[in-house]
N, C-alpha and C positions, 0 to 999 in steps of 0.2 A: 347873669354869666352861670353856668355848668359844665361841670368838667366829665367828660367821658373816657371810657377805657381805650387803650390804645389796643390790645388787643383782648379781646373778647374771650371768656371759659364758659362753659358748658356751668350753669349755676349750680346743677342738681350733683354733678362731678362729687361734690361733699360739701353736705348738709354744715349749717353754719352753730351744728349744736355737738355734744359732747359726744354723743352717740355714733352719729356721722362723721366724727375726726375721729373716735376709735377705730371706727368700721374701717378706713382707709389707713391705719397706718400698722404695721408688720409687729406679731408681737410683743417683741421687747421696747422697741419705741410707743406701744401700746401701751403697757405697762409704765415707762417712764412719764408719761402723759397722764395716766390716772394718778400718779405719786404725784406728781406736782401741782392738778388741779385740785388733790383731795387735801394737800398741805397748804392751798391757796387762803388768805383769809376773802372772808366776802368780798371786798374791796380793789383785791389783787385776781378775781377768777377772771372775769374779763378780759383781762389782760392775756393770763394762761391760755382762755379759749382761743382769743385772736393769734397767737404767737403759732398753734397748734394748729389752727385752723391754715396757718399760710405752711408750714411744714407739711401737712397731710397732702394741700395742693400739691405742693413740688413732687411729692414722693408718688402722687396719681397721673404726673405730667407724662405724657406718652414721648416728649422728645427730653424728658429729663435725664435721661442713661448719655443720649450723646451728642445732648448741651454739656452734662459736666465731663465728659472726656473731650470735647475738644477742647472747654477751659484747661483742662489739667493738661492736656498736649500742646495748649498754645497755640490753635488755629481757630479758635472761636473768633470772628469778627470784632472789631471793637471802630467805636470812632472818638473822636474827640466832640468836647463839649459846644466846642465854636462851631464845627461840624454838623450839630444837632440841631443849636439855635440857626445857623445858616439855613438847613432845610426846610426847617419849621417856618420861617421868615420867608421862603419862598411860595410854601404851601400856603400862607395867610394861616395860619394857625397860631401865631407868635401872638400874646397881645402884652404889648406894652404901656 
């Protein structure tokens, strides 16, 4: 069994390396990223890169501002876990 992402993204939008992540972040956030990465022990560096890659992906998402505004305004569509499970069962994509 394999898991496939529901929403695909352009894989090259933010490369999964320090240079790619830094290039996607704004000046102040870029410095925060570098400070955290340089202060990390070797066994922590992967976690720092992973977290900041997620931050960089969010920062470069063209729908990000619209989604943030909708969340803050309380107008972002939501669903319950029960409804989500029911939809996945109906679509045949829920393995039990």
